[in-house]
C-alpha positions, 0 to 999 in steps of 0.5 A: 520507560518501556524495558528496551527500544531497539532499532534496526538499520537492516538494508533492503535487498535490490538484487532483483534489479537488472539494468535493461541492457542485460535483459533482452525482451523477446515478448511482443510489445506491451499494451499497458503503461502503468503510471504510478508516483512510487514504485518498487524498489522504493517503498509503497504499499500500492506500488508493491501491490501492483508490482505483484500484480503486473508480474502475474499478469505478464506470467499468465496472460498476454497483456503485460506492462511497463511502468513509468515512475518518478525518480527518487529525491537525490537521484535526479537527472533530466535524462530517463533512466530504465531498469528492470525489476522482476521482468518488468521495465521500469522508466523513471522521469524527473520533473522540478519537484526538487524546486522550493519553495512549493508554489503555483508557478512552480507546480504549473511548471512541473505540470508543463514538464510532465505533459511534455514528457508524456506527449514525447514518450506516448508518441514514440511508443504507440503500442501503449493503447491503455494508461492505467494510472495508480493514485491521484497525483499530478504525475498520474493526471498529466498522462491522463490528459495527454493520453486521452488527446492521443486517444488511449484508453484511460483507467484510474485506480483510487488508492486512499480515501480522504486524498485521490478521491473526488470527494475530497477534492470538493471539500478542500478549501475553496482557493484549491478547488478553484485553482486545481481541484476543478480541473482534477474532477473534470479530468476524472468525469470526462477523461477517464474511462474506467475507475477502479476503486479499491474499497466501497468507501471509495466507490460512495465517494465517487457516486457523491459527485455524480460519477456514473455507476457504470464507470466504476469497478469496485473491488477489494485487494487481494494477496497471493498465498505464494507470498504470505502463508501461515507457519506449519509448526511451533518449531518454524516460528521459533526459528524464524524468531531467532533468524530475525533477532526477536524475542523468542517467548514474548507475545509479539504484536506487529504493525507494518506501514510508513513511520508517520502521523497517519499510521498513528504508531503512537496510538499502539505505543499508548495501548501497549502501556495499558495491555494487561497481560502476564506474559511479555509483550513486544511491540514491533513497528516495521516501516519506512521513515521519510525525512519529512516525518523524522519529528513523529518518529522522535515523538514516538521515541520520546513517548515510549521512554515515559513509560516504565514496564520490564514486561513490555519492549518496543522494537522499531525497523524503520525500513522498508523490508523484503521478508515482511512474510517471515515477520508476520509469521513469527508474530502473533497479532497485527495491530493497525491504527491508521487514520486513513486507508483506501483499503490496507492491503497490509491487513490481508497479508496479515490475515493470509500469514495466519494473524489475527488483526486488532485494528481501529475502525476505518468506514466501510473497510473495517468490515471487509477486513474483520468479517468476524470475531475469528479474524479479529476486533474492530475498535471504535473507541478512540481510547487506547484502554479499549484497544488494549482490551481487544488485544487481550481478547484476541490473545486469549482466543488464540490460547484457547484453541490450537495456534497452528490450526487457528492460523491455518483456518484463518489463512484458508478462509481469507484466501477463499474470500479474497482469491488472488487468481479472481482478482488478477482475472478481474484486471485482465477482463477490465483491460479486454473490455477497454481494448474492445471499445470503439474510439 
């Protein structure tokens, strides 16, 4: 087996959450309602990105938002729960999602629940003039239907190619399309005022089903340099490793993402087996583990135990971590083998932290991340040995240069290409444009 397998049960820090009664909101009423299925402190890549965006929009512009999201499983109550996280008001709603088995009758009852909730909520809060929906779940689509009927402006932000894009709706089985898919497609074409695509791949999917190009705003994600930045010294890197309990002298390959089949961590373990380097190597996997993915988790563990290499370790932290920037600064390379993404924001976080990226090819996405060999490597081959070769190439390229200079240069280049201020201004401009549109 691999030399060591570590498991961490570090708890996520929820100190930023405050009860709504503890904060007096002295600003004007919010005009944007963000509707998203999963939002911090629960882990969601899209949720984390949107949360950071709302914090900065509230900080620098007059627009600010509230959030409506679903209550976590196991904590459901029929009452609306409200709290604050970093000054953003979050409203948690419950529907009949706990009903089993899931069938069309249960789904229909859930949709009625959602429609009724949003009708009451939007009537009670007429100051929400824009509904900004993130993702293509029924939770968000119900808010679109009600919001449009009540005369609100609608934004739909698509986040995952192969899941919430319209082309996928048309390619699923005929029963799904005839019962659900056609309605989602109708809502997208007739009720949405602006579609935000976080990659050209998502834009292409919309154009192929006849969405008007003028309705689409395509923009890649961005990451704030205040949250992700490179190490300034070798001493800082070693200090971080000691603090986080990581091997001091190993080459650390980091991958961040939910432990599940789509993120494809098993491929990374297979690649580690074929990595031909003299130094010790640690593969560090960080990400939440959902109950439905436990089978994949144990499959991952069993595979690692089959390998026998004293120079290679696997560390798994099956939790969402608040201090992911520290883990990035303490690592050497970011590795990513996901089978499907809308963009992959964690890749930008790695580049902004000065980590080169080795990733499996994702059509019309990889090229946005790996703009040159300085940023890392794209591996189109399905063979783990080719992925291992790419990792070795990147490790060697870092050795040839001064590591600190390499990281700083990579951070600066990424920051220029994906400027966070421009990213925020883009959203504000979209909001302003919709507010000026006639009903």
